[in-house]
PDB file as gemmi writes it, atoms N, CA and C in Angstrom:
CRYST1    1.000    1.000    1.000  90.00  90.00  90.00 P 1                      
ATOM      1  N   MET A   1      11.285  13.806 -22.029  1.00  0.00           N  
ATOM      2  CA  MET A   1      10.753  12.021 -22.226  1.00  0.00           C  
ATOM      3  C   MET A   1      10.790  11.223 -21.632  1.00  0.00           C  
ATOM      4  N   LEU A   2       9.832  10.040 -20.755  1.00  0.00           N  
ATOM      5  CA  LEU A   2       9.856   9.049 -20.357  1.00  0.00           C  
ATOM      6  C   LEU A   2       9.661   7.310 -21.653  1.00  0.00           C  
ATOM      7  N   ILE A   3      10.122   6.893 -20.815  1.00  0.00           N  
ATOM      8  CA  ILE A   3      11.111   5.804 -21.892  1.00  0.00           C  
ATOM      9  C   ILE A   3      10.074   4.764 -20.944  1.00  0.00           C  
ATOM     10  N   PRO A   4       9.508   3.519 -21.743  1.00  0.00           N  
ATOM     11  CA  PRO A   4       9.079   3.240 -21.235  1.00  0.00           C  
ATOM     12  C   PRO A   4       9.149   1.460 -20.955  1.00  0.00           C  
ATOM     13  N   ILE A   5       8.866   1.249 -19.397  1.00  0.00           N  
ATOM     14  CA  ILE A   5       9.213   0.070 -18.925  1.00  0.00           C  
ATOM     15  C   ILE A   5       8.801  -0.979 -18.250  1.00  0.00           C  
ATOM     16  N   ILE A   6       9.993  -2.588 -17.715  1.00  0.00           N  
ATOM     17  CA  ILE A   6       8.505  -3.220 -17.032  1.00  0.00           C  
ATOM     18  C   ILE A   6       9.840  -3.141 -16.115  1.00  0.00           C  
ATOM     19  N   THR A   7       9.002  -3.246 -14.757  1.00  0.00           N  
ATOM     20  CA  THR A   7      10.620  -3.234 -13.836  1.00  0.00           C  
ATOM     21  C   THR A   7      10.360  -5.486 -13.805  1.00  0.00           C  
ATOM     22  N   ILE A   8      11.402  -5.778 -12.661  1.00  0.00           N  
ATOM     23  CA  ILE A   8      11.338  -7.089 -12.323  1.00  0.00           C  
ATOM     24  C   ILE A   8      10.044  -7.536 -12.182  1.00  0.00           C  
ATOM     25  N   CYS A   9       8.765  -6.541 -11.107  1.00  0.00           N  
ATOM     26  CA  CYS A   9       7.819  -7.338 -10.497  1.00  0.00           C  
ATOM     27  C   CYS A   9       6.750  -7.786 -11.862  1.00  0.00           C  
ATOM     28  N   LYS A  10       6.935  -7.006 -12.960  1.00  0.00           N  
ATOM     29  CA  LYS A  10       6.512  -6.674 -14.100  1.00  0.00           C  
ATOM     30  C   LYS A  10       5.175  -6.805 -13.848  1.00  0.00           C  
ATOM     31  N   GLU A  11       5.917  -4.819 -13.418  1.00  0.00           N  
ATOM     32  CA  GLU A  11       4.379  -4.204 -13.933  1.00  0.00           C  
ATOM     33  C   GLU A  11       5.407  -2.963 -14.502  1.00  0.00           C  
ATOM     34  N   PRO A  12       3.792  -2.273 -15.727  1.00  0.00           N  
ATOM     35  CA  PRO A  12       4.605  -1.589 -16.234  1.00  0.00           C  
ATOM     36  C   PRO A  12       4.765  -0.009 -15.616  1.00  0.00           C  
ATOM     37  N   ASP A  13       6.030   1.143 -16.110  1.00  0.00           N  
ATOM     38  CA  ASP A  13       6.534   2.221 -15.409  1.00  0.00           C  
ATOM     39  C   ASP A  13       6.656   2.842 -16.828  1.00  0.00           C  
ATOM     40  N   SER A  14       6.904   3.670 -16.572  1.00  0.00           N  
ATOM     41  CA  SER A  14       7.461   5.029 -17.419  1.00  0.00           C  
ATOM     42  C   SER A  14       8.482   6.232 -16.934  1.00  0.00           C  
ATOM     43  N   VAL A  15       9.907   6.245 -17.487  1.00  0.00           N  
ATOM     44  CA  VAL A  15      11.052   7.190 -16.226  1.00  0.00           C  
ATOM     45  C   VAL A  15      11.715   7.483 -17.276  1.00  0.00           C  
ATOM     46  N   PRO A  16      12.384   8.590 -16.965  1.00  0.00           N  
ATOM     47  CA  PRO A  16      13.006   9.521 -17.022  1.00  0.00           C  
ATOM     48  C   PRO A  16      14.580   8.883 -17.955  1.00  0.00           C  
ATOM     49  N   PRO A  17      15.181   9.054 -18.886  1.00  0.00           N  
ATOM     50  CA  PRO A  17      16.384   8.655 -19.343  1.00  0.00           C  
ATOM     51  C   PRO A  17      17.651   8.103 -17.783  1.00  0.00           C  
ATOM     52  N   TYR A  18      17.660   9.059 -17.218  1.00  0.00           N  
ATOM     53  CA  TYR A  18      18.260   9.152 -15.903  1.00  0.00           C  
ATOM     54  C   TYR A  18      18.242   8.117 -14.861  1.00  0.00           C  
ATOM     55  N   VAL A  19      16.858   7.934 -14.566  1.00  0.00           N  
ATOM     56  CA  VAL A  19      15.793   7.426 -14.121  1.00  0.00           C  
ATOM     57  C   VAL A  19      16.927   5.389 -14.208  1.00  0.00           C  
ATOM     58  N   LEU A  20      16.353   5.830 -15.613  1.00  0.00           N  
ATOM     59  CA  LEU A  20      16.704   4.004 -16.561  1.00  0.00           C  
ATOM     60  C   LEU A  20      18.672   3.639 -16.728  1.00  0.00           C  
ATOM     61  N   ASP A  21      19.330   3.991 -16.471  1.00  0.00           N  
ATOM     62  CA  ASP A  21      19.950   3.721 -16.005  1.00  0.00           C  
ATOM     63  C   ASP A  21      20.474   3.600 -15.396  1.00  0.00           C  
ATOM     64  N   ARG A  22      20.346   4.520 -14.220  1.00  0.00           N  
ATOM     65  CA  ARG A  22      20.121   4.116 -12.760  1.00  0.00           C  
ATOM     66  C   ARG A  22      19.583   2.547 -12.238  1.00  0.00           C  
ATOM     67  N   MET A  23      18.703   2.409 -13.247  1.00  0.00           N  
ATOM     68  CA  MET A  23      17.519   0.951 -12.682  1.00  0.00           C  
ATOM     69  C   MET A  23      17.957   0.397 -13.207  1.00  0.00           C  
ATOM     70  N   LEU A  24      18.195  -0.072 -14.116  1.00  0.00           N  
ATOM     71  CA  LEU A  24      19.767   0.039 -15.568  1.00  0.00           C  
ATOM     72  C   LEU A  24      20.560  -1.637 -14.072  1.00  0.00           C  
ATOM     73  N   ALA A  25      21.308  -0.264 -13.456  1.00  0.00           N  
ATOM     74  CA  ALA A  25      22.816  -0.545 -12.937  1.00  0.00           C  
ATOM     75  C   ALA A  25      22.672  -1.383 -11.558  1.00  0.00           C  
ATOM     76  N   CYS A  26      21.122  -1.085 -11.481  1.00  0.00           N  
ATOM     77  CA  CYS A  26      20.300  -1.780 -10.125  1.00  0.00           C  
ATOM     78  C   CYS A  26      20.202  -3.321 -10.052  1.00  0.00           C  
ATOM     79  N   GLY A  27      19.595  -3.716 -11.810  1.00  0.00           N  
ATOM     80  CA  GLY A  27      18.827  -4.835 -12.103  1.00  0.00           C  
ATOM     81  C   GLY A  27      17.363  -4.667 -11.599  1.00  0.00           C  
ATOM     82  N   GLU A  28      17.076  -3.590 -11.454  1.00  0.00           N  
ATOM     83  CA  GLU A  28      15.319  -2.933 -11.811  1.00  0.00           C  
ATOM     84  C   GLU A  28      14.628  -3.335 -12.989  1.00  0.00           C  
ATOM     85  N   ILE A  29      14.536  -3.431 -13.632  1.00  0.00           N  
ATOM     86  CA  ILE A  29      14.784  -3.757 -15.175  1.00  0.00           C  
ATOM     87  C   ILE A  29      14.811  -4.325 -15.662  1.00  0.00           C  
ATOM     88  N   HIS A  30      13.678  -5.335 -16.002  1.00  0.00           N  
ATOM     89  CA  HIS A  30      12.760  -6.738 -17.089  1.00  0.00           C  
ATOM     90  C   HIS A  30      13.344  -6.364 -18.882  1.00  0.00           C  
ATOM     91  N   ALA A  31      12.213  -4.863 -18.553  1.00  0.00           N  
ATOM     92  CA  ALA A  31      12.460  -4.028 -20.128  1.00  0.00           C  
ATOM     93  C   ALA A  31      12.333  -2.894 -19.965  1.00  0.00           C  
ATOM     94  N   PHE A  32      12.802  -2.545 -21.391  1.00  0.00           N  
ATOM     95  CA  PHE A  32      12.243  -0.690 -22.006  1.00  0.00           C  
ATOM     96  C   PHE A  32      11.981  -1.173 -23.053  1.00  0.00           C  
ATOM     97  N   GLU A  33      11.776  -0.064 -24.064  1.00  0.00           N  
ATOM     98  CA  GLU A  33      11.036   0.066 -25.196  1.00  0.00           C  
ATOM     99  C   GLU A  33      12.421   1.393 -25.620  1.00  0.00           C  
ATOM    100  N   ARG A  34      12.619   1.189 -26.763  1.00  0.00           N  
ATOM    101  CA  ARG A  34      13.017   1.802 -27.761  1.00  0.00           C  
ATOM    102  C   ARG A  34      12.974   2.205 -29.167  1.00  0.00           C  
ATOM    103  N   SER A  35      13.144   3.391 -29.832  1.00  0.00           N  
ATOM    104  CA  SER A  35      12.634   3.237 -30.461  1.00  0.00           C  
ATOM    105  C   SER A  35      12.599   1.628 -32.180  1.00  0.00           C  
ATOM    106  N   SER A  36      13.161   1.080 -31.452  1.00  0.00           N  
ATOM    107  CA  SER A  36      13.302  -0.014 -32.252  1.00  0.00           C  
ATOM    108  C   SER A  36      12.631  -1.058 -31.619  1.00  0.00           C  
ATOM    109  N   GLY A  37      11.686  -0.906 -30.737  1.00  0.00           N  
ATOM    110  CA  GLY A  37      11.342  -2.054 -30.489  1.00  0.00           C  
ATOM    111  C   GLY A  37      11.451  -2.288 -28.761  1.00  0.00           C  
ATOM    112  N   TRP A  38      10.662  -2.966 -27.804  1.00  0.00           N  
ATOM    113  CA  TRP A  38      11.241  -3.812 -26.621  1.00  0.00           C  
ATOM    114  C   TRP A  38      12.999  -4.859 -26.535  1.00  0.00           C  
ATOM    115  N   VAL A  39      12.926  -4.119 -25.881  1.00  0.00           N  
ATOM    116  CA  VAL A  39      14.682  -4.680 -25.709  1.00  0.00           C  
ATOM    117  C   VAL A  39      14.123  -5.907 -24.088  1.00  0.00           C  
ATOM    118  N   ILE A  40      14.920  -6.479 -24.346  1.00  0.00           N  
ATOM    119  CA  ILE A  40      14.599  -7.746 -22.854  1.00  0.00           C  
ATOM    120  C   ILE A  40      16.217  -7.743 -22.241  1.00  0.00           C  
ATOM    121  N   VAL A  41      16.014  -7.183 -20.487  1.00  0.00           N  
ATOM    122  CA  VAL A  41      17.357  -7.186 -20.428  1.00  0.00           C  
ATOM    123  C   VAL A  41      18.278  -8.408 -20.137  1.00  0.00           C  
ATOM    124  N   GLY A  42      19.360  -8.721 -20.521  1.00  0.00           N  
ATOM    125  CA  GLY A  42      19.986 -10.207 -20.126  1.00  0.00           C  
ATOM    126  C   GLY A  42      19.639 -10.968 -21.358  1.00  0.00           C  
ATOM    127  N   ARG A  43      19.596 -10.409 -22.172  1.00  0.00           N  
ATOM    128  CA  ARG A  43      18.591 -10.785 -23.262  1.00  0.00           C  
ATOM    129  C   ARG A  43      19.335 -10.193 -24.599  1.00  0.00           C  
ATOM    130  N   ASP A  44      19.049  -9.204 -24.736  1.00  0.00           N  
ATOM    131  CA  ASP A  44      19.249  -8.129 -25.794  1.00  0.00           C  
ATOM    132  C   ASP A  44      20.274  -7.336 -25.055  1.00  0.00           C  
ATOM    133  N   PRO A  45      21.790  -7.220 -26.376  1.00  0.00           N  
ATOM    134  CA  PRO A  45      22.647  -5.715 -26.212  1.00  0.00           C  
ATOM    135  C   PRO A  45      20.983  -4.819 -25.667  1.00  0.00           C  
ATOM    136  N   ILE A  46      22.364  -3.718 -24.501  1.00  0.00           N  
ATOM    137  CA  ILE A  46      21.864  -2.810 -24.123  1.00  0.00           C  
ATOM    138  C   ILE A  46      23.416  -1.854 -23.827  1.00  0.00           C  
ATOM    139  N   ARG A  47      23.527  -1.440 -24.202  1.00  0.00           N  
ATOM    140  CA  ARG A  47      25.352  -0.667 -23.032  1.00  0.00           C  
ATOM    141  C   ARG A  47      24.885  -0.772 -21.525  1.00  0.00           C  
ATOM    142  N   SER A  48      26.991  -0.373 -21.902  1.00  0.00           N  
ATOM    143  CA  SER A  48      26.535  -0.702 -20.332  1.00  0.00           C  
ATOM    144  C   SER A  48      27.996   0.843 -19.622  1.00  0.00           C  
ATOM    145  N   ALA A  49      27.870   0.744 -18.546  1.00  0.00           N  
ATOM    146  CA  ALA A  49      28.563   1.991 -18.101  1.00  0.00           C  
ATOM    147  C   ALA A  49      30.373   1.880 -19.011  1.00  0.00           C  
ATOM    148  N   ARG A  50      31.063   3.214 -18.659  1.00  0.00           N  
ATOM    149  CA  ARG A  50      31.877   3.214 -19.646  1.00  0.00           C  
ATOM    150  C   ARG A  50      32.605   2.559 -19.032  1.00  0.00           C  
ATOM    151  N   ALA A  51      33.994   1.561 -19.079  1.00  0.00           N  
ATOM    152  CA  ALA A  51      35.382   1.262 -17.935  1.00  0.00           C  
ATOM    153  C   ALA A  51      35.896   2.643 -18.747  1.00  0.00           C  
ATOM    154  N   SER A  52      37.321   2.406 -18.131  1.00  0.00           N  
ATOM    155  CA  SER A  52      38.277   3.147 -18.398  1.00  0.00           C  
ATOM    156  C   SER A  52      39.198   2.796 -19.104  1.00  0.00           C  
ATOM    157  N   TYR A  53      39.559   3.078 -19.949  1.00  0.00           N  
ATOM    158  CA  TYR A  53      40.733   2.684 -21.097  1.00  0.00           C  
ATOM    159  C   TYR A  53      42.111   2.332 -20.432  1.00  0.00           C  
ATOM    160  N   HIS A  54      43.121   2.268 -20.375  1.00  0.00           N  
ATOM    161  CA  HIS A  54      43.712   1.637 -19.740  1.00  0.00           C  
ATOM    162  C   HIS A  54      45.160   2.161 -21.341  1.00  0.00           C  
ATOM    163  N   GLY A  55      44.936   2.096 -21.581  1.00  0.00           N  
ATOM    164  CA  GLY A  55      45.965   1.966 -23.801  1.00  0.00           C  
ATOM    165  C   GLY A  55      46.971   2.924 -23.728  1.00  0.00           C  
ATOM    166  N   LEU A  56      47.097   2.912 -24.449  1.00  0.00           N  
ATOM    167  CA  LEU A  56      47.898   4.067 -25.472  1.00  0.00           C  
ATOM    168  C   LEU A  56      46.522   5.586 -25.939  1.00  0.00           C  
ATOM    169  N   GLU A  57      47.336   6.754 -25.392  1.00  0.00           N  
ATOM    170  CA  GLU A  57      46.101   7.393 -25.786  1.00  0.00           C  
ATOM    171  C   GLU A  57      46.839   7.461 -27.294  1.00  0.00           C  
ATOM    172  N   ARG A  58      45.881   8.034 -28.240  1.00  0.00           N  
ATOM    173  CA  ARG A  58      45.986   8.343 -29.058  1.00  0.00           C  
ATOM    174  C   ARG A  58      45.254   9.039 -30.091  1.00  0.00           C  
ATOM    175  N   ARG A  59      44.160   9.478 -29.182  1.00  0.00           N  
ATOM    176  CA  ARG A  59      43.382  10.594 -29.419  1.00  0.00           C  
ATOM    177  C   ARG A  59      44.450  12.370 -29.620  1.00  0.00           C  
ATOM    178  N   ARG A  60      45.502  11.915 -28.903  1.00  0.00           N  
ATOM    179  CA  ARG A  60      45.675  13.246 -28.325  1.00  0.00           C  
ATOM    180  C   ARG A  60      47.088  13.124 -29.413  1.00  0.00           C  
ATOM    181  N   SER A  61      47.600  14.752 -30.464  1.00  0.00           N  
ATOM    182  CA  SER A  61      48.549  14.635 -30.505  1.00  0.00           C  
ATOM    183  C   SER A  61      49.296  15.887 -30.519  1.00  0.00           C  
ATOM    184  N   VAL A  62      50.567  15.756 -30.562  1.00  0.00           N  
ATOM    185  CA  VAL A  62      51.664  17.085 -30.228  1.00  0.00           C  
ATOM    186  C   VAL A  62      51.502  17.582 -31.918  1.00  0.00           C  
ATOM    187  N   SER A  63      51.439  18.469 -31.370  1.00  0.00           N  
ATOM    188  CA  SER A  63      52.000  19.468 -32.879  1.00  0.00           C  
ATOM    189  C   SER A  63      53.176  20.415 -33.126  1.00  0.00           C  
ATOM    190  N   PHE A  64      53.681  20.747 -31.889  1.00  0.00           N  
ATOM    191  CA  PHE A  64      55.041  20.750 -32.152  1.00  0.00           C  
ATOM    192  C   PHE A  64      55.753  20.431 -30.971  1.00  0.00           C  
ATOM    193  N   ARG A  65      57.762  21.125 -31.203  1.00  0.00           N  
ATOM    194  CA  ARG A  65      58.639  20.725 -30.435  1.00  0.00           C  
ATOM    195  C   ARG A  65      58.881  21.530 -29.370  1.00  0.00           C  
ATOM    196  N   MET A  66      60.074  20.769 -28.721  1.00  0.00           N  
ATOM    197  CA  MET A  66      60.237  22.889 -27.743  1.00  0.00           C  
ATOM    198  C   MET A  66      61.706  22.552 -28.072  1.00  0.00           C  
TER     199      MET A  66                                                      
END                                                                             
């Protein structure tokens, strides 16, 4: 599946999702299209790379004791 984008140079293009992630990280995209419409980078919210979580681990629990 290709995602329509507009580059920083205002050139239209289409890229696969893994390329979109790389281009977003490098600041090479002005806008891209979602199913809900166009997203303008820097104006509209986009997900970012996940940072490491440094808090208490709550998902794992010990179900037995020795």
